[in-house]
C-alpha positions, 0 to 999 in steps of 0.5 A: 522534502523528496523530489517527485519522480520515479527514483525519489519514489523508490528511495522514500518508499524504501524508507517506510520499509526501513522504519518497519524493519527498525521498529521490529528489530527494536521490539525483538531486542526489548522482548528478548531482554524482558523489558516492558514497553513502559520501562523503555518509554521511561528510558527515552522520556516517552510514553508506552504508546510512543514505544508501540508506535516506534515498534510498529514503524508508524513514527520517525526515529530520533537518533538519541532515542534509538541510542538510549534504547540500544543501551537499555537493551544491552546492545554494546557491539559498535558495528551492530549499533552503527547498523541500527542507527544507519537504519534510523537515518535512512528511515527518516527520509521524507517520502515524495508524497509529502509534496502533496501536502493535505491532499494525502490523508495522514493514515494513508501515507504509510500505505503509499510508501509500502506500495512503492516498496513492494515486490508483489501487490495483489488486490481484490476490488469491488467498488471501483477500478483500483487506483493504480489502474485508473485513467485520469478522467475516471480518477477525477470522477472517483475523487469528485464523488468521494470529496463532495463540496471540496475545492477543485484545486484539492480534487486536482491534487488528489488525482495528481497523487494517484497518477504519481503512484501509478508510475510504480507499475512502469518503473525499473523496479516495477512489482508483479501486480495481480488484480481481481476486479469484481464485475460490479466495479466495472459496471458502476459508472463514474463519469460520463459514458466516454470516461467509462469506455476509455477506462475499460480500454485502459484496463485491456491495455494495461493487462497486456503488460508482462508484470500485470495480471488482471482478472475479472470476477463475473456476476455469473459465478455467484458467491465467492471468496471476496465476500468480506470486501476489498483488500490488498496484499503486499510482499516485499523483497526484504526477507525480514519483513512479513507480508502485509494485508491492507484494509481501507476504511472511510477514515482510517486503515488496518495493516495486518501482519499476523501470520494467521490473519495474512494466511486467510487473505492469501487463501481468499486471493488464491480462491479468487484467482482460481475461480475467476476467468483467466487473463485472456478470458477476462480481456474478452469480458472487458471487451464485451463490457466495452461494447455494452457501454 
């Protein structure tokens, strides 16, 4: 289990990226040899669905399975085999978030790793302030609302996890973070009046960080490009890994990486950026909301 902290977070987040990279390389090798997933699964005593999960980077890798697949795909070069097997070992490093146990839904674990490894994070949020920008009190109000009836200890662990995630924005390898918050997210109250006031002040403060761009999409603009709801765009320093769109649902999440699908969200994000007031005007909007709260 990884140590909780900025250094460990960087290492374990990178393991998620390595898992996805290894999976994509195994998929390319399989397809280049014209081998079906069913045949690949048979060679490692597994199902076709297991091969699919491996190629999507959603499961850990056994060295023996990777060795057998490389043999099946005709990879005989020792240097190439060693490089891919080394990638498999690095991909199996446990993430720091494992220490939070049941506080983290299984389907969310991949996202936490990708978020920590991204070089650029762009988000549009309409329901509430994005998790990376929440104060502890606001996060507690949001989590309590979403986990009605849960033991207080479970709620506290979920909040602690959220606060740990936020370290990525102030780490040595902090990503560029561009957030567009719908005015609805800022006007919908979570917690008492002072909780909301503190949250608005926190947003103003965070928006001053050099790696953070914060814009507010006001009600006065009317309809806009974010009509489909909240979404996250992730970009990574590794050239082999394509941009990913993350769409969170009630009990699961979607990860989109097809070029044409990502392009649609890229276009929507660019429209939101152009149509929203700039960072300084958005800070003025936040100050105005603070006076009204």
